[in-house]
N, C-alpha and C positions, 0 to 999 in steps of 0.2 A: 719281466726284467728290463726289456728294452724300454717300456713305458717309464719305468722308474729312473732310467738313465738320462732321460731328456724331457725337459719341460715342454718341448714342441709336440710331443707324441701323445695323442689321445687314443689312437687305435693302430693296430698292426696287421699286415697281411703278409703271409709267407709264400715264397715261390722258390725256384731252384737255382737262380744265378743272379748276378748283378745286372746282366743284360735284361733278363725278364723283369727285374725290379724297376729299372728305368723305363722300360717299355710300358708297363702297367701304370707307372706314375705319370708319364706323359698323357696317357689315355684318360686317366682320372682327372687330371687338371683341365683337359679340354672339355670333359663332360661337366665338371663342376662350374666352369666359367662360361661355357657356350662359345668360347673363342678358339681359334684354330692354330695360332702360331706359337711355337716353342722356341725360345732363344737359348743358345749355347754360347760358351766363351771360347775364343781362339785358344788353341792348345789343349783343349779339354778332351777327355775320353769318357764315354758313357755307355759303352757296350757295342754289340754287333748287329743290332736290329737297324732297319733302314733309317729311322728317325735319329739314331745316334751316330750313324756313319756320315755325318755332315761336318765339313771343316771350312775354315776360312780360305778363300782363294789367296794364294801366296803373292799374287801380283796386285791384290787390292790394297787400298790404303789401310794402314794398321789401326787407325782410329775409327774407320767406318768400313770394316771388313765385309766383303760380299761372301756368299756361301756357295759351296760346291760339294758334290758327293765324293765319298772316299771309296774307290773301287767300282767295278762294273756291276750291273744288275740292279741298280737303284734308279728309279725314274727321276729325271731332272726336276720334275715338278715338286718332289719332296724338298729339295734344297731351296727352290725358288719361291714356292708358294706356302709351304707349311713350316719352314724353319728359318731362323735368322741367326747371324753371328754377332757377337759383341766383343769389344776389345778388352782383354784381361788387364786388370790393374790400371785402367784408363778411365777417367771420369766421364769421358764422352759416352761411355756405356749408359750412364744415367740419362743423357739427353736422347739417346736412341730408344730407350725404354719409354720415355715420355712421348716421343714422336709416334710410337707404334702401339701405345697402351690400349687403344680401342679393339685391336685384333690380337693382342698378346695375352695368351693364357698363362704362360709359365716362363720364368727365368731360372735356368739350371746352372749351377756352378759347383765345381770341385773347390771347396774352400781352401784346400791346399792341392794344387795341381800335381799329378804324378809326373808330368813332363817338366815341371819347374818347382820342385819341392822347396818351400820357404814358409816361414811363419809370420813374416812382417806384413800381414794382410788385414790387420784390424780395421784401419781407417776405411779401406776400400769396401770391405764387407759390411761395415756398419752403414756406410753411405748407400750401398746396394739395398740393404734391408729397408732403409728409410724411403728410398725412391719407389720401391715395389709397393710399400704400404700406401704411399701418396697416390700412386697410379692404379691401385686396386688390381695389381698383378701378383699372382702367386710366386713365391720364391722357394726353390728347392735346393737343399744341400745334398749333393751326391757324395755320401760317405761310405761307399762300397770299400774303398781302400782305407780311409782315415778313421772310420768308425771303430771305436774300441782300441785304436792304435795311438792316436795323438793324445787322447785322454780317455778315461772310461766313458765319459759322455761325448767323446769325439770332438770335432771342431766346434760344435754348438757350445760345449762347455768351455773350451779353450778361449773362444772369442766372446762368449756370453751373448750369443745372437740366436734368436728363435725363428727358424724358417717355418714355412707352411707345410712342406713335405720334406721327408728324408728318405734316402735309400741306403741300405746296408748290404753287406755280403761278407765273404771271406772270413774274417775273425769271428763274426757272429755265429758261424756254423761250427766252430771248433775244428776246422780242417775238413769238414764235410760240405757238399754242395748246398749253397743257400743263397737266397735273395730275400730282401725284406723291403716292403713299402710301409712307411709309417708317417703319421702326420696328424693334422687337425681333423676334428670330427667332420667339419664341413666338406673336406675333400675325401676323406676315407668313407663317407657315406655312399660314395659312388660305387663301392664294391658290394654293397648290400641293397642299395636303393632305399635306405632308411630316410625318414622325414621327407618323402616324396622327391628325393634326389634322383636324377637320371642315373640308371644303373649301367655299369659297363660289364663286359664279359671278361672274366679273369679266372684262371685256374690252371691246374696241371695235375697229372696223375701222381707225381711224387711231391707235390707241394705240401709242406708241413709234415713230411713223413716222420715216423717215430724215431728212426735212427738219427737223422739230422737234428731233430728237436732235442734229443738226449745229449748229443755232442755239444750243441749250442748252449744248453742249460749248464752243462759242466764247465764249459769255457767261461761263460759270463759269471758264474758263481765264483770261479777262481780269480778272475780279474777284479771283481768287486771286492772280494775279501782281502786282496793283496794290492789294491790300487795305490795305496800310499807309498809303497816301495817300488812297484813295477814302473809306473810312469816317470817319476823323477829319474830312475836309473836309465830308462830308455833314452830320455832327453840328454842326460849327462854323457852317456857313452856315444850316442849319435853325434853330439856336438864335438866330442873328443876326436872321433874319427875324422870329421870334416876339418877341424882346426889343424890337426897334425898333418894331414895330407896336403892341405892348402899351404901350410908353412913350408913343407918340403918342396912343393911346386914353385913357390916364390923364391926360395933359396937356390933352386937349381935352374931357374929361368925356364920353367916348363909352362907353356900356356894352357893350363887346365885348372879347373876348380871343382871341388866337391861341394855340391849344394845339398842341404839337408833340412828336413823338418822333423826334428826328433829322430826317430828310428828309421825314417825314409831317406834314402840318399841316391843321388845321381851324379856321376862324374861327367863333367862337360868339358870337351876340348875346344880350344880356340882363344881363350883369354878375354873374350868380350864381356862387357858389363851386361848382366842378364836382368831384364825387367819382366819380360814375358817370353813365351816360347818362340816368338818371332826373332828374338835375339840369338837363338841357338842355331849354330851353323851345322846342318845335318850332312854337309859334304864330308864331315870327318868320320863318316861311318866306317870306312875301311880301316882307319886308325883305331877306332874303338874296338872293332872286331879283333884286330891283331892284339890289342892290349888285353882283352878279356881271355883270349886263347892263352896268352902268356900267364895271366893270373891263375888259370886252372893249374898250371905247373907248380904254383905255390899253394895249392890246396884250398883255394877260395873260389866258389862258384857264384856267379852273378847271373840272374835270369837273362834271357835273350833280349828283353826290352831294356836291359841295362839299368833298371831301377832296383836298387838293393835295399834290403831290410835287415835289421837285427831284431832279436827277440830277447826276452828275459833269460832265456837259456844260455845266451852268449855272455859268459862271465868275463871279467877284465882280462884274464890271460888269453882268452880267445880273441877279444878285441885287439889286444897287442899283436896277435898273429895276423889279423886282418890288416892292420895298419902297416905292419912290416911287409906283408905280401904286396900291397899296393906300391910301396916304395921300391921294393926289389923288382917289380914288374917294370916300373919306369926305368930303372937302371938296366934291366935286361934289354929293353928296346934301344936304349942309348948305346949299349955295348954292341948291339947288332948293327949299329951304324945309322940309326934314325936320329936326326936332329929335329927336335920337336918344333922349334921356332921356324926353321927353314921349311918344314913340311907344311905348317899352317900358312906361312907366307905364300908358298907356291899355290896352295889351294885358293887363297884370296885373289891372287893374280889371275888364275884361271877363270874366276868368277867376275873379273873386271873390277874388283874393289880397290 
């Protein structure tokens, strides 16, 4: 069913999580190309293994970001010698790929970033596909979050772009633990050693277990059968939430904006124009924490990462309740004496802006 959903997929390998999927995908790309460097984009998230826990140094130039590790216990050599960072939604990424093409095995991107959910990425992604083809560098879409959520065929369908590798998770398992590596036969041959391809080691006790496979089949069958009504509805209602909350913030002089890509949403405080995650001021975390604690009082739960989702089960009356809860939470904080504009201005002054 996964093969049927994507023109990019010749073969599929199952594992137990999105982190495992990206780990195996990085390994497969290195084996298939004989090159060692994997490039990630600033603001991306690809799991908890050492090669994924690399981020852009916040003090580096945003168009030529240097890399550093996220958290202790990861050798510095991982970020310096084996990984590199690229600027998101910045065409200088193309020039960096051209510069490093001889050692660059794989370029990995969340076609819609979880930290910066937006759908206006067509031109950038199309250019990325073209430059990777030009430079003979593999391109991977990490669709662990967006797969079967943005569209049945994920971002590959939405943007009509064919990557060399794709990773899936979450929705593909129907609520059970799953990771999926999928892609072209050339790269997927590394899992079997077929056609004299160098074989990698990949596996796990619970990979492809019957319970998860049954849950995944049930979920994908339902999504496929109902895709003509599910995905338009999710985009319509996600857009409605964002539009109504953003209008409320504008009308009440609240420096916040709800960004969304269909059913994926992230409320960002600060009022800045957001082009990439570099534009998101993370010093507002204390305000966000206070906001979501108040939101709980209105019976809406948002995960601790503050990335919110809606599903087909959330009917219009529930969406109305969600919108109302966000508005009432803003009002609660204002009634508690918080002046949003003054709060943000004080933080900017503290940072010397």
